[in-house]
C-alpha positions in Angstrom: 50.7 118.0 113.6 51.7 114.5 114.6 55.1 114.6 117.2 57.1 111.9 118.4 59.1 112.6 121.7 62.0 110.2 122.2 62.2 109.7 126.3 65.1 108.3 128.2 64.9 106.2 131.2 67.4 107.8 133.5 68.9 107.3 137.2 67.6 110.2 139.2 70.5 112.5 139.9 70.2 112.0 143.6 70.8 108.2 143.3 73.8 106.4 144.6 75.6 105.0 141.9 77.1 101.0 142.1 78.1 98.5 139.5 77.8 94.6 139.5 79.4 91.7 137.7 83.1 93.0 138.2 82.0 96.5 137.4 80.6 95.4 134.0 77.0 96.4 134.6 75.3 99.1 136.4 73.4 98.2 139.5 69.9 99.2 139.3 68.8 97.8 142.7 67.5 100.9 144.7 68.1 103.2 142.3 65.0 106.1 141.1 64.5 106.4 137.8 63.3 109.3 136.1 62.6 111.0 132.5 65.8 112.6 131.2 65.5 116.4 131.8 66.6 117.5 128.2 63.6 115.2 127.1 61.0 116.4 129.6 61.6 119.9 128.2 60.7 118.9 124.9 57.9 116.8 126.3 56.3 120.0 127.9 57.1 122.0 124.5 55.3 119.5 122.8 52.2 119.5 125.4 52.3 123.2 124.2 51.8 122.4 120.5 49.1 119.7 121.5 47.3 122.7 123.2 47.3 125.3 120.7 48.0 123.6 117.6 45.7 120.6 118.0 48.8 118.0 117.5 49.2 114.9 118.8 51.7 113.2 120.9 53.4 109.7 120.9 56.6 109.2 123.0 58.9 106.5 122.4 61.4 104.6 124.2 64.0 101.6 123.4 64.5 99.7 126.5 62.8 96.9 128.9 59.8 96.7 130.6 61.1 98.4 133.9 61.1 101.7 131.6 57.6 101.4 131.2 56.5 103.7 134.7 58.7 106.3 132.9 56.4 105.9 129.8 53.5 106.0 131.9 54.4 109.1 133.6 54.9 111.0 130.3 51.3 109.9 129.3 50.0 111.1 132.7 52.2 114.4 131.9 50.0 114.9 128.3 51.4 112.3 125.8 48.7 110.2 124.0 50.6 107.1 123.3 53.7 105.5 124.2 55.6 103.4 122.5 58.4 100.9 123.7 61.0 99.3 121.5 61.8 96.1 123.4 65.5 95.8 123.6 68.1 96.7 126.0 70.1 99.2 124.5 73.7 99.1 124.4 75.1 102.3 122.9 73.6 105.3 121.3 73.3 103.9 117.8 71.1 101.1 118.6 68.9 103.2 120.1 69.0 106.0 116.9 68.6 102.7 114.7 65.4 101.6 116.2 64.0 104.7 116.4 64.8 105.7 112.9 63.0 102.2 111.5 60.0 103.5 113.5 59.9 106.6 112.2 60.3 105.1 108.5 57.1 103.4 109.0 55.2 105.5 110.9 55.4 109.5 109.9 56.1 112.4 111.9 55.8 116.0 111.2 58.5 116.7 114.7 60.6 114.7 116.3 61.8 115.4 119.6 64.8 114.2 121.5 66.9 115.6 124.3 70.3 117.3 123.6 71.4 114.2 125.7 70.7 112.1 128.0 72.3 112.7 131.8 73.3 108.9 132.5 76.0 108.6 129.8 75.9 112.1 128.5 76.7 110.7 124.9 74.5 113.4 123.0 74.8 111.3 120.0 70.9 110.4 119.5 69.1 113.0 117.9 71.7 113.5 115.3 72.2 109.7 114.2 68.4 109.9 114.0 68.6 112.6 111.6 71.7 111.0 109.3 69.5 107.8 109.2 66.0 109.1 108.4 67.5 112.0 106.1 65.5 114.3 108.1 66.7 118.2 108.8 68.1 118.1 112.4 68.5 121.5 114.9 70.8 120.3 117.9 70.8 122.6 121.4 67.5 124.2 120.4 66.6 126.5 122.9 63.1 128.1 120.9 60.7 126.8 118.3 57.8 128.1 117.1 55.6 126.2 113.8 53.1 127.9 111.5 52.0 125.3 108.9 55.0 123.9 108.1 57.2 127.2 108.4 59.8 126.2 111.5 61.4 129.3 113.3 63.9 128.0 115.8 66.9 128.9 118.0 69.9 126.9 119.0 72.8 127.8 121.5 76.1 128.6 120.2 79.2 129.5 121.8 79.0 132.9 123.0 75.3 133.3 122.0 72.2 131.8 120.2 71.6 131.3 116.2 68.4 131.8 114.7 67.0 129.5 111.8 64.4 129.2 109.7 63.4 125.6 108.3 60.3 123.6 107.3 58.8 120.6 108.7 59.6 117.5 109.1 62.4 118.2 111.4 64.2 116.6 114.3 65.5 118.8 117.4 67.9 118.3 120.3 66.2 120.0 122.8 67.3 121.4 126.0 66.4 124.0 128.8 65.2 126.9 127.2 62.6 125.1 124.9 60.6 125.9 128.3 61.8 126.9 131.3 61.9 124.4 134.5 58.9 126.2 136.1 57.1 125.3 133.3 57.5 121.3 133.1 54.5 119.4 134.6 53.4 117.3 137.4 51.3 114.6 136.5 47.7 115.1 138.4 45.3 112.0 139.8 43.3 112.9 136.3 46.5 112.6 134.3 47.4 109.3 136.3 44.3 107.7 136.1 43.8 108.8 132.4 47.5 107.2 131.5 46.4 103.8 132.8 43.9 103.5 129.7 46.2 105.3 127.1 47.9 102.8 124.6 51.1 101.5 125.6 52.5 99.5 122.1 55.4 97.1 122.5 57.6 96.6 119.5 59.6 93.5 119.5 63.0 93.3 117.7 64.6 90.3 116.5 68.3 92.0 115.9 71.1 93.9 117.9 72.2 97.0 116.0 74.7 97.8 118.7 78.1 99.2 117.1 79.7 99.2 120.9 79.5 97.6 124.0 80.6 98.9 127.6 83.3 96.4 129.1 83.7 97.9 132.3 82.7 100.7 134.4 84.6 102.6 137.3 84.0 105.6 139.7 85.8 108.4 140.0 89.0 108.2 142.4 87.8 109.9 145.7 89.1 113.5 146.2 92.6 113.7 148.0 93.5 115.4 151.2 93.5 119.4 151.0 96.3 121.4 152.0 95.6 124.7 153.5 98.3 127.3 153.0 98.1 130.9 154.8 97.8 134.0 152.6 100.3 135.3 153.9 102.6 132.6 153.3 103.5 133.1 149.9 106.8 131.3 149.7 105.3 128.0 150.7 102.3 128.6 148.5 105.1 129.0 145.3 106.9 125.7 146.8 103.9 123.3 146.3 102.9 124.7 143.3 105.7 124.1 141.8 106.9 120.8 143.4 103.8 119.1 144.3 101.0 120.1 141.9 103.8 120.9 139.3 101.7 123.7 138.2 104.4 126.0 137.4 
């Protein structure tokens, strides 16, 4: 079984976020980048298939050279080969288009992407890859078992889960549930040393299929002052909710 895992290079949630060039670009200086958590769940599940089903794992990212550290981490965790499509992604469509073009030239049985990335939270890329490649797609996937070409999966739905049977090839939008946080792998020294010798292919691009462009960014407004009201002063609370908060 041949697996492709899509990897997003995203800021750590503890990083301080700033913008530059008149708030038109994200300021990367001083920011720690990591593997997108939803992608890391998918990568770990792929490694289980590698260990149990003798699968091979490629990881792919659309990004510039600075994303290679994240791809090297994926190799250190257990992926066999990394592919970087040399393009600065401006929207979800461009990412999906480049990955779809690569899949059309390199067949895979299973394509694992995160349900969404934690930077823009678009949640569009795996579904658009499915639409462009005409490969079946399961979003919000929380369980995945494969026997031969037969797939038994489950996805999260409102109020519960849905069990699904399908066939390979397949694309999933994975999330926590494929594995748990306690199952995630931390690269050890042997994995880090081996990652240096593994293949990292750079694919050059000649066009920009972006359908949208970010014009500007802005941070949320700081929280205002809080008015504390005694639990015994119900009349004041009602007055504030009615006249100030306009909630009544």
